[in-house]
C-alpha positions in Angstrom: 41.0 227.0 178.0 44.2 227.9 176.0 43.9 228.9 172.5 44.8 226.7 169.5 46.6 227.8 166.4 47.9 226.4 163.1 50.4 228.0 160.8 51.5 227.2 157.3 54.0 229.1 155.0 54.9 229.1 151.4 57.4 231.0 149.2 56.0 232.8 146.3 58.2 233.9 143.4 56.8 237.5 143.3 57.7 240.9 144.9 56.4 241.5 148.4 54.2 244.4 147.2 52.4 242.2 144.6 51.8 239.4 147.1 50.6 241.8 149.8 48.2 243.4 147.3 46.8 240.0 146.3 46.4 238.9 149.9 44.6 242.2 150.7 42.2 241.9 147.7 39.1 240.4 149.2 36.9 241.2 146.2 38.8 239.6 143.3 41.7 237.5 144.6 40.2 235.9 147.7 37.3 234.1 146.0 39.8 232.5 143.6 42.0 231.0 146.3 39.5 229.8 148.9 38.6 226.1 148.9 35.0 224.8 149.1 35.1 224.7 152.9 34.6 228.5 152.8 31.0 228.6 151.8 28.9 231.7 150.8 31.9 234.0 150.9 30.8 237.7 150.5 32.4 241.1 150.9 30.2 243.2 153.1 32.2 246.4 153.2 35.3 247.6 151.4 37.0 245.0 149.4 40.7 245.9 149.7 42.7 245.9 152.9 41.9 248.0 156.0 38.3 248.3 156.9 37.1 245.4 154.7 34.4 243.2 156.3 33.8 239.7 154.9 31.5 236.9 155.8 31.5 233.2 155.0 30.4 229.9 156.5 33.3 227.7 157.4 32.3 224.1 156.8 34.8 222.1 158.9 32.9 218.8 158.2 29.5 217.9 156.9 27.7 218.5 160.2 29.8 221.5 161.5 29.4 225.0 160.0 30.8 228.1 161.7 29.5 231.4 160.4 32.3 234.0 160.3 32.0 237.8 160.0 35.6 239.1 159.9 36.8 242.7 160.1 40.2 243.3 158.4 43.0 245.4 159.8 46.4 246.0 158.2 49.7 246.8 159.9 52.5 247.0 157.3 53.0 243.5 156.0 50.5 241.8 158.3 46.8 241.5 157.6 44.5 240.3 160.3 40.9 239.0 160.0 39.1 239.0 163.3 35.8 237.3 163.6 33.3 239.7 165.2 31.4 236.9 166.9 34.2 234.6 168.3 37.9 234.5 169.2 38.8 233.4 165.7 41.8 235.4 164.3 43.3 234.8 160.9 46.7 236.4 160.3 48.5 236.7 157.0 52.2 237.7 157.2 54.1 238.7 154.1 57.9 238.9 154.2 60.8 239.2 151.7 62.8 236.0 151.2 65.5 236.8 148.8 64.0 237.1 145.4 60.8 235.5 146.7 58.2 236.4 149.2 57.2 234.2 152.2 53.5 234.2 153.1 52.6 232.7 156.5 48.9 232.0 157.2 48.0 231.5 160.9 44.6 230.7 162.3 44.1 230.9 166.0 41.0 230.5 168.2 39.7 229.6 171.6 37.9 226.3 171.2 35.2 227.3 173.7 34.2 230.3 171.5 34.4 228.8 168.1 33.8 225.1 167.8 32.9 224.1 171.3 35.4 221.3 171.6 34.0 219.4 168.6 37.5 219.2 167.1 40.2 217.5 169.2 43.1 219.7 170.0 45.5 217.6 167.9 43.2 217.0 164.9 42.0 220.6 164.4 45.4 222.1 163.7 46.3 219.2 161.3 43.0 219.7 159.3 43.6 223.5 159.2 47.1 223.1 158.0 45.8 221.1 155.1 43.3 223.8 154.2 45.9 226.6 154.7 48.3 224.7 152.4 45.6 224.6 149.8 44.8 228.4 150.2 48.5 229.3 149.9 49.1 227.0 146.9 46.1 228.6 145.2 47.6 232.0 146.0 51.0 231.0 144.7 49.5 229.5 141.5 47.5 232.7 140.9 50.6 234.9 141.2 52.9 232.8 139.0 53.5 234.5 135.7 51.6 232.8 132.9 50.1 230.0 135.1 46.4 229.9 134.8 46.0 226.5 136.6 42.8 225.9 138.5 42.7 226.1 142.2 43.2 223.0 144.2 40.7 221.3 146.5 41.8 219.6 149.7 38.9 217.2 149.6 40.4 215.8 146.3 43.9 215.4 147.8 44.9 218.9 146.7 44.2 218.0 143.0 42.8 220.4 140.5 39.8 219.4 138.3 42.3 218.9 135.4 44.4 216.6 137.6 41.3 214.4 138.1 40.5 214.5 134.4 37.6 216.9 134.8 37.1 219.8 132.3 35.1 222.9 132.5 32.3 223.3 130.0 
């Protein structure tokens, strides 16, 4: 069966080096930008860039959880996370865009090896694009100077807790 992929991009008003360092920071930055669908996220080895190994349970819906153990490789401005137990590959590409930096997040997989056809070929990429947009928006928000806004949650229409009138204790 052919592989499926979904890509989403965002421009971040920060230098390439700063954005790349944030994307490669699996210990401090990544937990701050991942939405709730990435459950039990842990750094197993490393924590920054090449050689890092991370695990999480991807909760696609209430009844579908895919455990991921991803090994990280870095080639210049491209960071790849390859699941050791499936054909899932997550690629982060960071490129200059004038004064900004464009970050493209691509997720690709073979449906037979990851989710066994549970997602329809048309629906899975749409759902992933929504999650990717949330992850990228959270990254952008984190890197904006002086912006300490909370991360967004795709299950709440991309709203933060503050947008919904909720406050942290």
